[in-house]
C-alpha positions in Angstrom: -6.3 -0.9 27.5 -7.9 0.5 24.2 -11.5 0.7 23.2 -11.3 -1.8 20.3 -9.0 -4.2 22.4 -11.7 -4.2 25.5 -14.0 -4.9 23.0 -12.7 -7.7 21.6 -12.1 -9.0 24.6 -15.9 -8.4 25.8 -17.1 -10.3 22.5 -14.8 -13.2 23.1 -17.1 -13.7 26.5 -20.2 -12.8 25.2 -20.0 -13.7 21.6 -17.2 -16.6 21.9 -18.5 -18.7 19.2 -19.7 -16.0 16.9 -18.1 -15.3 13.7 -15.9 -12.2 13.5 -13.9 -12.8 10.1 -14.9 -14.7 7.2 -13.0 -15.5 4.1 -14.6 -17.7 1.5 -15.7 -21.0 3.7 -12.9 -20.0 6.5 -13.8 -18.0 9.7 -12.2 -16.9 12.9 -14.6 -16.7 15.6 -14.5 -14.0 18.1 -13.1 -16.1 20.8 -10.4 -17.5 18.5 -9.4 -14.2 17.4 -9.0 -12.6 20.7 -6.7 -15.7 21.7 -4.6 -14.8 18.6 -4.5 -11.4 19.2 -3.4 -11.8 22.6 -0.5 -14.8 22.2 0.9 -13.1 18.8 1.4 -9.7 21.0 3.3 -11.8 23.5 5.3 -12.7 20.5 5.9 -9.2 19.3 6.7 -7.9 23.1 9.0 -11.1 23.5 11.1 -10.1 20.4 11.7 -6.3 22.0 9.7 -4.9 18.4 9.8 -1.3 18.6 8.7 -0.4 14.9 6.2 -3.2 12.7 6.2 -2.9 9.2 3.7 -5.0 7.7 2.5 -5.7 3.8 0.0 -8.0 3.7 -3.1 -8.6 1.3 -6.6 -8.2 2.8 -6.8 -11.5 5.2 -7.1 -12.8 8.3 -3.2 -12.3 8.7 -3.6 -8.4 8.3 -6.3 -8.4 10.9 -4.2 -10.3 13.7 -1.1 -8.6 13.4 -2.8 -5.2 13.3 -4.8 -5.7 16.8 -1.6 -7.6 17.9 0.6 -4.7 17.7 -2.0 -2.4 18.5 -2.2 -4.6 22.1 1.6 -4.5 22.2 1.9 -1.1 22.6 4.9 -0.6 19.2 4.8 1.2 16.4 2.4 0.0 13.2 3.2 0.5 10.1 0.9 -0.9 7.1 2.3 -0.8 3.9 0.1 -1.0 1.2 0.3 -3.8 -1.7 0.1 -1.4 -4.2 3.3 0.5 -3.6 5.9 0.3 -6.1 9.4 -1.0 -4.3 11.2 2.1 -4.5 8.2 3.4 -2.2 8.3 0.7 -0.2 11.9 1.1 0.4 11.2 4.6 1.3 8.9 3.8 4.2 11.1 1.2 5.9 13.6 3.6 6.2 11.7 6.7 6.7 10.1 4.8 10.0 13.2 2.9 10.8 11.1 -0.2 10.7 12.7 -3.4 12.6 10.4 -5.9 12.3 9.0 -6.8 8.7 6.2 -8.8 7.7 5.4 -9.6 4.4 3.2 -11.4 2.3 4.3 -10.1 -1.1 8.3 -10.7 -2.0 10.6 -7.3 -1.1 14.3 -6.8 -1.9 16.2 -6.2 1.3 19.6 -5.1 2.6 22.1 -7.4 4.1 20.7 -6.4 7.8 17.8 -8.0 7.3 17.6 -11.5 8.5 14.7 -13.8 8.2 13.2 -14.9 11.2 10.9 -17.7 12.1 7.4 -17.7 13.6 7.3 -21.0 14.8 9.6 -20.9 18.2 9.4 -21.4 21.7 8.2 -17.9 22.1 4.7 -18.6 20.0 2.2 -20.5 22.2 -0.9 -20.9 20.1 -3.4 -23.1 21.0 -6.3 -22.3 18.4 -4.8 -24.8 15.6 -5.4 -21.5 13.2 -1.7 -20.9 12.8 -1.6 -22.3 9.3 -4.5 -20.7 7.9 -3.6 -17.3 9.5 -0.2 -17.4 8.6 0.5 -19.3 5.5 4.0 -19.8 3.7 3.9 -17.2 1.4 4.7 -15.1 4.6 7.8 -14.2 5.8 9.3 -12.3 8.6 12.4 -10.5 9.4 13.9 -8.5 11.4 17.2 -5.9 11.8 19.2 -4.3 14.7 17.9 0.0 15.0 19.9 2.1 16.9 17.8 5.0 16.4 14.2 4.4 16.3 11.7 7.0 15.8 10.5 9.3 18.2 7.1 8.3 18.5 6.1 5.2 20.4 2.7 3.2 20.3 1.2 4.9 17.0 -0.2 4.0 13.8 2.1 5.5 11.0 0.1 5.6 7.7 1.4 6.4 4.3 -0.2 8.3 1.8 1.2 9.4 -1.1 -0.6 12.6 -1.9 -0.5 14.3 -5.1 3.9 14.0 -5.7 6.7 13.0 -4.3 7.9 10.0 -1.9 5.0 9.0 0.6 4.4 11.2 3.8 3.8 9.5 7.1 1.1 10.3 8.7 1.2 9.9 12.8 -2.2 9.0 14.4 -2.8 8.0 18.1 -4.8 5.1 18.8 -7.0 7.5 20.7 -7.7 9.8 17.8 -8.3 6.4 15.7 -10.9 4.7 18.2 -12.4 8.0 18.9 -13.4 8.1 15.0 -14.2 4.5 15.2 -16.8 5.2 17.6 -18.3 7.8 16.2 -18.4 5.6 13.1 -20.6 2.9 15.2 -22.8 5.9 17.1 -23.9 7.3 13.4 -24.5 3.6 12.2 -26.9 2.6 15.1 -29.8 3.3 13.0 -29.1 0.6 10.3 -28.7 -2.5 12.6 -25.5 -3.6 10.3 -25.1 -7.4 10.7 -22.3 -8.0 8.0 -19.7 -5.9 6.4 -18.0 -6.5 3.2 -13.9 -5.1 3.0 -13.0 -4.4 -1.0 -10.5 -1.4 -0.3 -7.0 -2.5 0.8 -7.2 -2.8 4.5 -3.8 -0.3 4.5 -6.0 2.6 3.7 -7.1 4.4 6.4 -10.7 4.5 5.4 -11.2 0.7 5.4 -8.8 0.3 8.3 -11.1 2.2 10.6 -14.7 2.3 8.9 -14.4 -0.9 7.5 -12.5 -2.9 10.4 -12.7 -1.0 13.8 -16.0 0.2 13.7 -17.9 -3.4 12.7 -15.4 -4.9 15.1 -16.8 -2.7 18.0 -20.3 -3.4 17.1 -19.4 -7.4 16.6 -20.8 -8.1 13.3 -19.6 -10.5 10.4 -16.2 -8.4 8.5 -15.8 -10.4 5.6 -12.5 -10.2 4.2 -11.5 -11.8 0.8 -8.3 -11.3 -0.7 -7.9 -8.3 -3.2 -7.2 -10.5 -6.0 -11.0 -12.3 -5.1 -12.4 -8.6 -5.0 -11.0 -8.4 -8.7 -9.0 -5.0 -7.2 -5.3 -4.5 -8.5 -4.2 -1.1 -8.1 -6.3 1.2 -10.0 -7.6 -1.3 -12.2 -11.1 -3.3 -11.6 -11.8 -6.8 -12.8 -15.7 -6.4 -13.1 -16.3 -9.9 -12.9 -14.6 -11.1 -9.9 -16.2 -7.7 -8.2 -19.7 -8.5 -9.1 -18.9 -12.3 -7.9 -18.1 -11.7 -4.6 -20.8 -8.9 -4.2 -23.5 -12.0 -5.0 -21.2 -14.3 -2.9 -21.7 -12.3 0.5 -24.7 -10.3 -0.4 -23.4 -7.7 2.9 -25.2 -5.4 4.6 -22.6 -2.5 4.5 -19.5 -1.5 2.4 -17.2 1.2 2.1 -16.4 2.8 -1.8 -14.9 5.2 -3.6 -16.4 6.5 -6.6 -15.1 4.4 -9.2 -16.4 1.4 -7.4 -19.6 2.9 -7.0 -20.0 3.5 -10.8 -18.9 -0.2 -11.2 -21.9 -1.3 -9.3 -24.6 1.1 -10.4 -23.9 -0.4 -14.2 -23.6 -3.8 -12.7 -27.2 -3.4 -10.8 -28.2 -1.6 -14.2 -27.8 -4.7 -16.1 -29.0 -6.7 -13.2 -25.7 -8.6 -12.8 -25.8 -8.1 -9.2 -28.9 -8.1 -6.8 -27.6 -6.0 -3.8 -30.9 -6.7 -1.8 -29.2 -6.7 1.5 -27.3 -3.4 1.5 -28.4 -1.1 4.1 -25.9 1.4 3.7 -22.8 1.9 0.9 -20.7 4.7 2.2 -18.5 6.4 -0.6 -15.8 8.5 -0.3 -12.3 9.3 -1.1 -12.8 11.8 -3.8 -15.8 14.0 -5.3 -18.7 12.1 -6.9 -21.4 13.5 -9.2 -24.6 14.5 -8.5 -25.7 12.5 -11.8 -24.1 9.1 -10.0 -25.6 9.8 -6.9 -28.7 9.9 -8.7 -28.8 6.9 -10.6 -27.7 4.8 -7.6 -30.8 6.1 -6.0 -33.0 5.5 -8.7 -31.8 1.7 -8.6 -32.4 1.8 -4.6 -29.1 1.6 -3.8 -28.3 3.4 0.1 -25.7 5.4 -0.6 -24.3 7.4 1.7 -21.4 10.1 0.9 -18.6 11.3 3.2 -15.8 13.1 3.5 -12.2 12.7 5.3 -8.4 12.9 5.0 -5.5 11.1 6.8 -4.4 13.6 8.8 -7.4 13.6 10.5 -7.5 10.0 11.1 -10.0 9.7 8.2 -14.2 10.3 8.1 -14.8 13.7 9.3 -18.6 13.9 7.9 -21.4 11.2 6.4 -24.4 11.5 4.8 -27.3 9.6 6.6 -30.7 8.5 6.0 -32.2 10.5 8.6 -30.0 13.4 7.7 -29.5 14.0 4.0 -28.9 16.5 1.6 -27.8 16.3 -2.2 -24.4 17.5 -3.5 -23.3 17.6 0.5 -20.8 14.9 2.0 -23.2 15.4 4.9 -22.5 16.5 8.7 -19.9 16.4 10.6 -19.6 13.5 12.9 -19.9 13.7 16.8 -16.6 13.9 17.4 -15.4 16.5 15.0 -15.5 20.3 14.7 -15.2 22.3 11.5 -15.0 25.7 9.9 -14.3 27.7 7.5 -10.8 30.3 6.8 -11.6 33.5 4.9 -10.4 32.2 1.7 -13.2 29.2 2.3 -11.1 26.4 3.2 -12.3 23.8 5.7 -10.6 23.7 8.7 -11.2 20.5 11.1 -10.3 19.6 14.8 -11.1 16.7 17.3 -9.1 13.8 15.6 -6.2 15.5 14.4 -2.9 13.1 13.5 0.4 14.0 15.9 2.3 15.2 12.7 3.8 14.1 9.8 7.0 11.3 10.4 10.3 13.7 10.1 8.6 16.8 10.7 9.4 18.4 14.0 6.4 21.1 13.0 3.9 21.5 15.8 0.4 20.5 15.1 -2.4 23.5 15.9 -5.9 22.6 17.4 -7.4 23.2 13.8 -6.0 21.5 10.4 -6.4 23.3 7.2 -7.5 20.5 5.0 -6.4 21.9 1.3 -10.4 21.6 0.5 -12.6 24.2 -0.4 -15.8 24.2 0.4 -18.9 25.6 2.7 -21.4 24.8 5.5 -25.3 25.7 5.1 -27.4 26.6 7.8 -27.9 23.4 8.8 -24.6 22.0 9.1 -24.4 20.0 5.7 -21.0 20.3 4.0 -19.8 21.0 0.6 -16.8 20.2 -0.8 -15.8 22.2 -3.9 -12.2 21.5 -5.1 -8.6 21.3 -3.8 -7.1 24.9 -2.7 -4.4 24.2 -4.7 -5.7 22.9 -7.9 -8.1 25.8 -8.8 -6.7 27.2 -12.4 -8.3 30.2 -13.8 -9.5 29.9 -17.7 -8.8 33.2 -20.2 -12.3 34.3 -19.3 -10.9 34.7 -16.0 -13.2 32.2 -14.5 -12.3 29.9 -11.6 -12.3 26.2 -12.1 -11.9 23.2 -9.7 -10.8 20.5 -12.1 -12.1 18.0 -9.6 -15.5 19.1 -10.5 -15.4 18.6 -13.9 -13.3 15.0 -13.9 -16.1 13.6 -11.3 -18.4 14.3 -14.1 -16.3 13.0 -16.5 -15.7 9.4 -14.5 -19.0 8.9 -13.4 -19.4 7.9 -17.2 -19.1 4.0 -17.6 -16.5 3.8 -20.1 -14.5 6.5 -18.8 -12.1 5.2 -16.2 -9.7 8.1 -15.4 -10.4 11.7 -16.2 -7.7 14.9 -15.5 -8.8 18.1 -16.6 -6.3 21.4 -17.9 -7.5 25.0 -18.6 -5.2 27.4 -16.6 -5.2 30.6 -18.8 -7.0 28.9 -21.7 -10.6 29.8 -23.9 -11.3 26.2 -23.7 -10.7 22.6 -20.9 -8.8 19.8 -22.3 -9.8 16.5 -21.1 -7.3 13.6 -20.8 -9.4 10.5 -20.7 -8.7 7.0 -19.9 -11.2 4.9 -21.3 -12.5 1.5 -19.5 -13.8 -0.2 -22.7 -13.1 0.7 -26.4 -15.7 3.8 -27.7 -16.0 5.1 -31.1 -15.9 8.7 -31.9 -19.8 9.2 -31.6 -20.1 7.3 -28.2 -17.2 9.5 -26.9 -18.9 12.7 -27.4 -21.6 11.6 -25.9 -20.0 10.5 -22.8 -18.7 14.4 -22.8 -22.0 16.0 -23.5 -23.8 13.9 -20.7 -20.9 15.1 -18.1 -20.9 18.9 -19.7 -24.5 18.6 -19.2 -24.0 18.7 -15.0 -21.3 22.0 -15.3 -21.4 25.8 -16.2 -20.1 26.5 -19.9 -17.2 27.8 -18.2 -16.4 24.6 -16.5 -17.2 22.2 -19.2 -14.5 19.9 -20.9 -14.3 21.6 -24.5 -12.0 19.1 -25.6 -10.4 15.8 -25.2 -7.6 13.6 -26.1 -8.1 9.6 -25.2 -4.8 8.3 -23.6 -3.5 4.9 -24.4 -0.6 4.4 -22.3 -1.9 3.1 -19.1 -1.1 4.9 -15.9 1.4 3.5 -13.7 0.8 2.9 -9.9 3.6 5.8 -9.1 0.7 8.3 -11.2 -1.9 7.3 -8.7 -2.9 7.8 -4.8 -4.0 5.3 -2.4 -7.6 5.8 -3.1 -6.8 5.4 -7.1 -7.2 9.1 -7.7 -4.5 10.7 -9.9 -1.4 12.6 -8.9 -1.9 15.9 -10.6 1.2 17.6 -11.0 3.2 14.3 -12.1 0.5 13.2 -14.8 0.1 16.7 -16.2 3.9 17.0 -16.5 4.4 13.4 -18.2 1.6 14.3 -20.9 2.3 17.9 -21.1 3.4 17.1 -25.0 -0.3 15.9 -25.7 -1.7 19.4 -23.9 0.8 21.5 -25.7 -0.2 19.8 -29.2 -3.7 19.8 -29.0 -3.9 23.7 -27.8 -1.5 24.4 -30.8 -3.9 22.6 -33.1 -6.7 24.6 -31.3 -4.6 28.4 -32.2 -4.6 27.1 -36.0 -7.9 26.2 -36.2 -9.9 28.5 -34.1 -13.8 28.2 -34.1 -13.7 24.7 -35.6 -14.6 21.5 -34.1 -12.1 19.4 -36.6 -8.8 19.9 -34.2 -10.8 18.3 -31.8 -11.2 15.6 -33.7 -7.8 15.6 -35.0 -6.1 15.8 -31.8 -8.3 12.9 -30.4 -7.0 10.4 -33.3 -3.7 11.6 -33.0 -3.8 9.8 -29.8 -6.2 6.6 -30.4 -5.7 3.6 -32.0 
């Protein structure tokens, strides 16, 4: 039996009446959770499920389905709620899912048959079924002649930078190794409550925000994403502040944009955040300015780094071992090294492979991230290997560096920077709330103050068109190539104006005015 399930069973005896999961006024104890997981696992086995797909909101149902499928030893495919229907169809067909649990409408083919949960094979004595699987959750199944080659794996689909989602196949042994490593690293914090604000279908929250707290035996708050205020890459700040104040947790996992929101809310005294002992942030580059602002407010931010292909978390800064601008030291299960080109390579919890690809995995996985490791073992990420561009002055620029500095400004929700072969870098920016020209220039000045002259955003274009979900990754990051291609006319027109008006700031203003209302 797996470590997570062994621990859950132990908690069901030693912490039977202690709260495991909480969502608003509803709770599930460790004793009840264990019973639900075992019973639903028997249900899945009785249906001879090979590959289970489920698209559910953050909820008790998500937790029970995930753990029960693990206990049953079947393939598990969590489907992010923010994926488009076309992406969902691709996942369902690529993973050859034969049993599907949906909390959201999906258009399925004729081969799918609606299935009832409440039949003779379901034997639940906890009286919690109505609150776990409500009427909105539907069950479907279909016959599959040739299931995928894997058995008993979790397949997490990452949207990546372009194209269809890619299925990352992970063994439960590797996943649990990472979860146990996180628990060990965080013992110093004495965390008793965790608040999930990222989608559980993303590996970071799944492993670090669900499995690790479950092993520790603490209270895990699982509000729906609507209650959190998170919809795709947009955030309802009022809802977000409300849930933080209501739960007042010890720990939380954030992406940079959510940390920006918390820092801003704290600055305006709209959240208390008094009980936080750890605020882990990852999923993208975090600027020194943002980390500094958080620390000035007394927020215990711990920056980390990881990727799905390595079971999420690889490194983490801790209170006892922290260096500015680094993403921390490698966790106990991880080995890291640098290639001759400065690319970080990882070993210790790597994927089995991509779904549908027969390429054999090496011991060392090339992450695609450039960086360095100092003499004390702290890791520094400088950018993506494939994203580096070269200016007309021959300077190498990692655009994530510039974009991070821009998006840490509260008014800027998204940014993408271009400068290949150019004498200055252009920033396409999306505003979180309206700003006039003077205010925008002030934001860029603050962001540029962190950067050397060759990396600074020399001009900007404000884009009014909201980014559709297809242009964003699971963590809300921009998919660089598709977005640059989509807005290429903005880029071309800007540089054409710049050529006509050399050594003048007027073209910046004209260019910006062309794309703002």
